[in-house]
FINUMAR-862632 format. One record per residue (C-alpha): residue in three letters; x, y, z. Coordinates in steps of 0.1 Angstrom, whole numbers, plus 5000, padded with zeros to 4 digits. Layout:
N
['Ala',[X,Y,Z]]
...
This chain:
426
['Met',[7165,5349,8621]]
['Arg',[7165,5312,8613]]
['Arg',[7212,5199,8634]]
['Ser',[7216,5176,8617]]
['Leu',[7212,5141,8602]]
['Pro',[7244,5131,8587]]
['Leu',[7246,5137,8550]]
['Leu',[7276,5135,8527]]
['Leu',[7284,5157,8500]]
['Ser',[7305,5152,8469]]
['Phe',[7317,5181,8448]]
['Ile',[7329,5186,8415]]
['Phe',[7348,5210,8404]]
['Ala',[7370,5213,8368]]
['Ala',[7398,5235,8363]]
['Gly',[7384,5266,8347]]
['Ser',[7400,5296,8330]]
['Ala',[7414,5330,8345]]
['Cys',[7392,5354,8323]]
['Gly',[7378,5377,8346]]
['Asn',[7364,5408,8326]]
['Thr',[7361,5441,8338]]
['Gly',[7329,5457,8352]]
['Ala',[7311,5485,8346]]
['Thr',[7319,5519,8366]]
['Ala',[7288,5540,8355]]
['Ala',[7265,5558,8388]]
['Ala',[7251,5534,8411]]
['Gly',[7215,5533,8413]]
['Ser',[7209,5522,8375]]
['Gly',[7200,5488,8363]]
['Ser',[7217,5458,8343]]
['Ser',[7209,5442,8311]]
['Ala',[7209,5406,8310]]
['Ser',[7229,5391,8280]]
['Ser',[7231,5350,8274]]
['Gly',[7260,5335,8267]]
['Ser',[7264,5300,8247]]
['Gly',[7266,5270,8270]]
['Ser',[7289,5242,8270]]
['Ala',[7283,5206,8276]]
['Ser',[7288,5198,8313]]
['Gly',[7306,5164,8323]]
['Ser',[7298,5131,8338]]
['Asn',[7269,5126,8362]]
['Val',[7276,5137,8400]]
['Ala',[7258,5125,8429]]
['Ser',[7233,5153,8443]]
['Gly',[7241,5169,8476]]
['Ala',[7214,5147,8494]]
['Thr',[7215,5107,8493]]
['Gly',[7181,5108,8506]]
['Ser',[7161,5133,8522]]
['Ala',[7158,5134,8562]]
['Asn',[7124,5111,8559]]
['Gly',[7142,5085,8540]]
['Gly',[7131,5096,8504]]
['Ser',[7153,5093,8480]]
['Gly',[7179,5121,8471]]
['Leu',[7184,5144,8436]]
['Thr',[7208,5131,8413]]
['Ser',[7220,5153,8385]]
['Thr',[7219,5138,8351]]
['Gly',[7248,5157,8334]]
['Ala',[7232,5188,8314]]
['Ser',[7245,5211,8285]]
['Gly',[7257,5246,8298]]
['Arg',[7235,5273,8303]]
['Ala',[7225,5306,8289]]
['Gly',[7235,5336,8313]]
['Gly',[7211,5352,8335]]
['Gly',[7175,5365,8333]]
['Ser',[7165,5396,8317]]
['Gly',[7173,5430,8342]]
['Ala',[7168,5464,8337]]
['Pro',[7182,5489,8307]]
['Gly',[7216,5501,8313]]
['Gly',[7242,5476,8315]]
['Gly',[7264,5458,8289]]
['Ser',[7277,5416,8292]]
['Gly',[7311,5405,8308]]
['Ala',[7319,5396,8338]]
['Ala',[7333,5418,8366]]
['Ala',[7364,5407,8381]]
['Thr',[7369,5420,8416]]
['Gly',[7391,5414,8448]]
['Gly',[7417,5391,8456]]
['Ser',[7444,5377,8436]]
['Ala',[7443,5353,8410]]
['Thr',[7467,5319,8411]]
['Gly',[7475,5308,8379]]
['Ala',[7451,5291,8353]]
['Ser',[7426,5276,8374]]
['Gly',[7409,5309,8382]]
['Thr',[7410,5307,8420]]
['Ala',[7409,5338,8440]]
['Ser',[7424,5344,8469]]
['Gly',[7396,5336,8495]]
['Asn',[7380,5314,8467]]
['Asp',[7375,5278,8475]]
['Gly',[7394,5262,8447]]
['Gly',[7363,5262,8422]]
['Thr',[7362,5264,8384]]
['Gly',[7356,5298,8375]]
['Leu',[7367,5333,8368]]
['Ala',[7395,5350,8386]]
['Gly',[7387,5367,8413]]
['Val',[7349,5358,8417]]
['Leu',[7343,5336,8443]]
['Gly',[7319,5309,8446]]
['His',[7313,5283,8418]]
['Pro',[7311,5307,8387]]
['Asp',[7304,5297,8351]]
['Pro',[7334,5307,8326]]
['Thr',[7311,5303,8297]]
['Ile',[7285,5327,8312]]
['Ala',[7282,5360,8300]]
['Tyr',[7275,5376,8330]]
['Pro',[7247,5409,8335]]
['Thr',[7266,5440,8344]]
['His',[7255,5462,8365]]
['Pro',[7264,5499,8365]]
['Gly',[7282,5509,8394]]
['Tyr',[7287,5472,8413]]
['Ala',[7309,5442,8402]]
['Leu',[7305,5406,8403]]
['Tyr',[7321,5392,8437]]
['Leu',[7305,5359,8439]]
['Ala',[7286,5338,8419]]
['Glu',[7269,5303,8427]]
['Glu',[7254,5284,8397]]
['Phe',[7249,5251,8413]]
['Ser',[7266,5236,8387]]
['Ala',[7280,5207,8412]]
['Pro',[7271,5195,8445]]
['Ile',[7287,5216,8473]]
['Asp',[7300,5205,8502]]
['Leu',[7282,5223,8531]]
['Asp',[7307,5216,8559]]
['Asn',[7337,5226,8540]]
['Asp',[7334,5249,8516]]
['Ala',[7353,5283,8517]]
['Asn',[7318,5304,8515]]
['Trp',[7289,5281,8519]]
['Thr',[7277,5266,8545]]
['Trp',[7238,5257,8565]]
['Ser',[7220,5271,8590]]
['Asp',[7210,5245,8622]]
['Gly',[7184,5273,8631]]
['Ala',[7146,5277,8637]]
['Leu',[7124,5309,8636]]
['Ser',[7107,5310,8669]]
['Glu',[7071,5318,8650]]
['Gly',[7080,5287,8627]]
['Ser',[7069,5252,8624]]
['Val',[7105,5240,8608]]
['Arg',[7141,5231,8619]]
['Phe',[7168,5237,8596]]
['Glu',[7185,5207,8585]]
['Lys',[7215,5200,8559]]
['Ser',[7196,5170,8544]]
['Gln',[7170,5194,8534]]
['Ile',[7195,5208,8510]]
['Ala',[7203,5188,8476]]
['Phe',[7214,5198,8443]]
['Ser',[7206,5186,8409]]
['Ser',[7215,5190,8371]]
['Thr',[7178,5195,8361]]
['Val',[7144,5202,8379]]
['Ser',[7112,5193,8358]]
['Asp',[7096,5227,8355]]
['Asp',[7122,5253,8342]]
['Ser',[7110,5269,8308]]
['Glu',[7143,5277,8299]]
['Pro',[7169,5251,8286]]
['Asn',[7208,5249,8294]]
['His',[7208,5256,8333]]
['Ser',[7232,5234,8344]]
['Gly',[7222,5231,8381]]
['Tyr',[7202,5239,8408]]
['Met',[7199,5241,8448]]
['Ile',[7166,5225,8462]]
['Leu',[7149,5236,8499]]
['Ser',[7128,5205,8508]]
['Ala',[7103,5211,8534]]
['Asp',[7087,5179,8552]]
['Asn',[7075,5160,8584]]
['Ala',[7103,5158,8608]]
['Pro',[7109,5120,8606]]
['Ser',[7099,5099,8638]]
['Gly',[7129,5100,8666]]
['Leu',[7144,5130,8651]]
['Met',[7158,5157,8681]]
['Thr',[7145,5185,8665]]
['Gly',[7148,5210,8693]]
['Gly',[7181,5216,8711]]
['Met',[7209,5241,8710]]
['Ser',[7211,5260,8679]]
['Tyr',[7245,5281,8668]]
['Ala',[7223,5301,8642]]
['Glu',[7200,5311,8666]]
['Asn',[7226,5314,8691]]
['Gly',[7203,5295,8719]]
['Thr',[7181,5272,8725]]
['Ile',[7150,5259,8702]]
['Gly',[7117,5238,8711]]
['Met',[7110,5209,8694]]
['Lys',[7099,5215,8657]]
['Pro',[7073,5192,8637]]
['Gln',[7088,5198,8600]]
['Ile',[7122,5202,8589]]
['Ser',[7133,5223,8559]]
['Gly',[7169,5238,8548]]
['Glu',[7185,5272,8547]]
['Phe',[7215,5280,8528]]
['Arg',[7235,5306,8540]]
['Thr',[7274,5321,8533]]
['Lys',[7295,5316,8565]]
['Tyr',[7306,5351,8575]]
['Asn',[7291,5386,8584]]
['Asn',[7312,5401,8553]]
['Tyr',[7285,5411,8526]]
['Arg',[7269,5448,8526]]
['Tyr',[7265,5475,8501]]
['Gly',[7259,5458,8462]]
['Trp',[7229,5439,8442]]
['Tyr',[7220,5405,8455]]
['Glu',[7203,5383,8427]]
['Ala',[7188,5350,8427]]
['Arg',[7167,5331,8402]]
['Tyr',[7141,5308,8420]]
['Lys',[7107,5293,8420]]
['Ala',[7086,5290,8452]]
['Pro',[7064,5257,8458]]
['Pro',[7026,5259,8446]]
['Ser',[7010,5288,8458]]
['Thr',[6982,5263,8467]]
['Glu',[6999,5250,8494]]
['Gly',[6987,5266,8530]]
['Asn',[7018,5284,8541]]
['Tyr',[7051,5286,8533]]
['Ile',[7079,5317,8529]]
['Ala',[7101,5309,8502]]
['Ser',[7134,5337,8510]]
['Leu',[7163,5355,8494]]
['Val',[7179,5369,8526]]
['Val',[7205,5396,8539]]
['Phe',[7206,5387,8573]]
['Arg',[7231,5401,8604]]
['Thr',[7237,5370,8631]]
['Pro',[7231,5365,8657]]
['Lys',[7199,5387,8654]]
['Thr',[7201,5387,8696]]
['Ile',[7230,5414,8691]]
['Ser',[7226,5433,8658]]
['Trp',[7193,5428,8639]]
['Arg',[7198,5437,8604]]
['Glu',[7179,5419,8579]]
['Ile',[7165,5430,8540]]
['Asp',[7144,5399,8528]]
['Val',[7129,5394,8492]]
['Glu',[7097,5365,8503]]
['Leu',[7073,5348,8481]]
['Thr',[7041,5331,8498]]
['Pro',[7012,5314,8487]]
['Asp',[6988,5338,8498]]
['Met',[7000,5365,8477]]
['Pro',[7014,5348,8443]]
['Ala',[7011,5385,8426]]
['Met',[7027,5402,8451]]
['Leu',[7062,5406,8464]]
['Gly',[7071,5406,8499]]
['Thr',[7098,5432,8506]]
['Asn',[7108,5439,8542]]
['Val',[7136,5456,8563]]
['Tyr',[7141,5451,8599]]
['Trp',[7166,5475,8621]]
['Glu',[7166,5466,8657]]
['Asn',[7193,5478,8683]]
['Val',[7178,5482,8715]]
['Thr',[7194,5469,8752]]
['Gly',[7167,5448,8766]]
['Thr',[7147,5437,8737]]
['Met',[7166,5416,8715]]
['Gly',[7155,5387,8732]]
['Met',[7118,5393,8724]]
['Gly',[7119,5386,8689]]
['Tyr',[7103,5408,8663]]
['Leu',[7087,5439,8673]]
['Pro',[7070,5457,8645]]
['Gln',[7082,5491,8654]]
['Tyr',[7117,5480,8640]]
['Ala',[7099,5470,8605]]
['Asp',[7095,5483,8573]]
['Val',[7072,5460,8559]]
['Gly',[7059,5458,8518]]
['Ser',[7039,5440,8497]]
['Asp',[7045,5448,8463]]
['Ala',[7026,5440,8431]]
['Leu',[7051,5416,8410]]
['Pro',[7055,5429,8374]]
['Ala',[7029,5410,8348]]
['Ile',[7027,5382,8373]]
['Ala',[6999,5365,8384]]
['Asp',[7015,5337,8401]]
['His',[7051,5336,8412]]
['Ser',[7052,5299,8416]]
['Gln',[7043,5289,8381]]
['Lys',[7081,5295,8368]]
['Phe',[7113,5310,8378]]
['His',[7119,5346,8385]]
['Val',[7150,5369,8389]]
['Tyr',[7148,5387,8419]]
['Ala',[7173,5412,8431]]
['Ile',[7179,5435,8464]]
['Glu',[7200,5464,8457]]
['Trp',[7214,5477,8489]]
['Met',[7234,5510,8494]]
['Pro',[7240,5535,8521]]
['Ala',[7211,5559,8513]]
['Tyr',[7185,5535,8500]]
['Ile',[7175,5497,8491]]
['Lys',[7157,5491,8458]]
['Trp',[7139,5452,8450]]
['Trp',[7138,5444,8411]]
['Val',[7121,5415,8395]]
['Asp',[7132,5403,8363]]
['Gly',[7144,5438,8356]]
['Gln',[7117,5457,8369]]
['Leu',[7118,5481,8399]]
['Val',[7090,5471,8424]]
['Arg',[7101,5487,8454]]
['Thr',[7126,5517,8469]]
['Lys',[7132,5522,8504]]
['Asp',[7146,5559,8515]]
['Ala',[7143,5586,8535]]
['Thr',[7111,5596,8516]]
['His',[7099,5563,8507]]
['Gly',[7089,5533,8529]]
['Ser',[7061,5519,8553]]
['Asn',[7081,5528,8584]]
['Pro',[7101,5560,8579]]
['Asn',[7118,5552,8615]]
['Val',[7132,5522,8601]]
['Thr',[7171,5530,8590]]
['Ile',[7190,5516,8561]]
['Pro',[7207,5487,8575]]
['Glu',[7247,5498,8580]]
['Lys',[7263,5463,8594]]
['Ser',[7277,5435,8571]]
['Thr',[7254,5407,8568]]
['Lys',[7254,5369,8555]]
['Ile',[7233,5360,8523]]
['Leu',[7207,5335,8533]]
['Met',[7179,5313,8511]]
['Asn',[7153,5293,8530]]
['Leu',[7117,5275,8529]]
['Trp',[7098,5276,8561]]
['Val',[7063,5275,8574]]
['Phe',[7049,5301,8598]]
['Gly',[7032,5274,8618]]
['Arg',[6997,5284,8628]]
['Met',[6963,5293,8612]]
['Gly',[6962,5329,8597]]
['Gly',[6999,5334,8601]]
['Phe',[7026,5351,8578]]
['Gly',[7028,5335,8542]]
['Gly',[6993,5321,8542]]
['Asn',[6964,5307,8557]]
['Asp',[6959,5269,8575]]
['Pro',[6995,5255,8571]]
['Ser',[6978,5219,8580]]
['Thr',[6970,5218,8549]]
['Asn',[7004,5219,8534]]
['Val',[7013,5186,8513]]
['Tyr',[7048,5174,8519]]
['Pro',[7077,5174,8508]]
['Met',[7075,5209,8493]]
['Arg',[7103,5223,8475]]
['Ala',[7120,5256,8465]]
['Glu',[7145,5255,8435]]
['Tyr',[7169,5280,8431]]
['Asp',[7191,5284,8396]]
['Tyr',[7219,5307,8409]]
['Ile',[7228,5336,8435]]
['Arg',[7247,5364,8426]]
['Phe',[7264,5391,8443]]
['Tyr',[7274,5422,8427]]
['Lys',[7299,5446,8453]]
['Ser',[7293,5480,8454]]
['Ala',[7320,5502,8436]]
['Gly',[7321,5525,8467]]
['Asp',[7323,5500,8497]]
['Thr',[7362,5497,8503]]
['Thr',[7353,5475,8538]]
['Tyr',[7332,5446,8528]]
['Pro',[7334,5420,8514]]
['Cys',[7370,5417,8529]]
['Ala',[7394,5387,8515]]
['Pro',[7403,5361,8521]]
['Thr',[7382,5349,8547]]
['Pro',[7382,5339,8580]]
['Thr',[7413,5357,8586]]
['Cys',[7401,5390,8575]]
['Val',[7366,5387,8597]]
['Thr',[7367,5412,8624]]
['His',[7358,5402,8656]]
['Asp',[7328,5424,8662]]
['Asp',[7318,5409,8626]]
['Asn',[7322,5371,8640]]
['Ile',[7309,5375,8678]]
['Arg',[7286,5345,8683]]
['Ser',[7280,5338,8646]]
['Lys',[7285,5303,8641]]
['Asn',[7258,5289,8616]]
['Asn',[7262,5251,8629]]
['Pro',[7283,5227,8645]]
['Asn',[7306,5218,8616]]
['Asp',[7311,5247,8596]]
['Gly',[7345,5256,8611]]
['Val',[7337,5288,8627]]
['Thr',[7355,5300,8654]]
['Phe',[7326,5307,8682]]
['Asn',[7337,5335,8698]]
['Ala',[7315,5343,8728]]
['Asn',[7319,5381,8733]]
């Protein structure tokens, strides 16, 4: 689906408490209720994840913010409390097998915040929580990295420099959020080689006029469960962009499996909800083929313009169905009897979790009208990303990575030259 200027990311982790709570075990498919926990003040100021954007602009600097309240509103049915999952705790730091050593809750990967009363989703248990409370080392983090890819139909090359972290954003109407990830699209600076070899694309890509960012997990290790991100798209007055939350198997040249949430400026009151399943010998190098896609454009619940504020977008992925939720409201279901293309089956292979901002690159293309009217830089702002594992999936996610990752799940599946993932050609 989807090279890099040097970027030094500092990251700060405080000791956390090993205080994971148990998750609910009600039937899968039910909704959730969000509950807010009281926040606590964060520590000293930290440098942002970027010392400056690729075009020489200034980077983001976090300013130290008070602790955040728990997530956005959810669908009815669940109580509050964080769900502990697989992985053995290793002392008071709350570190789990497979974790990156960050502050957090026992058994929950990423950088969870122990002050948050995490929403629960019946049938699912919190497994990965990234609150962006401090910058992430995108080359050395155990779970997260960056993409060096580019979509063939897009006008951007993904660069590490276009992923930054900040304790504040200027336009979040809800207080007490302790960190954000910022994906910035901009014109490529003069002299930057935006074409060439891409590990993420498993091949060579041509030169691109713009650069942007894609934040992703390192391994094809996520499958059935509840994926939830609170984020905000660039202004809907822009000509073209796609701001996404995606589960996606790499490389697409072997087994293309994809489920999307996509926000675009041409449909500010709609949600792009797509499924892609392709596994046909001889066609994988041809790119996107519509017969393998189930494409949806669904009305957002009581939202006139998704770019005006943050909303909580969720993908509920199970063997027999996929559901898309916005602010706790169900907006679409894909199953054996519902969907725009009944020939597209529910993806069954493990995937990575992706968030990206890209531009289609030509007039009248997907995502808007005229990309030449874009005002750069433009940014998509992500407050958090969380994954709740299905109680019924005993295979994925495996732990600890990378030793548990199967050969099949790691064939030609690097993300960039610095991610530490072993390249397996076949």
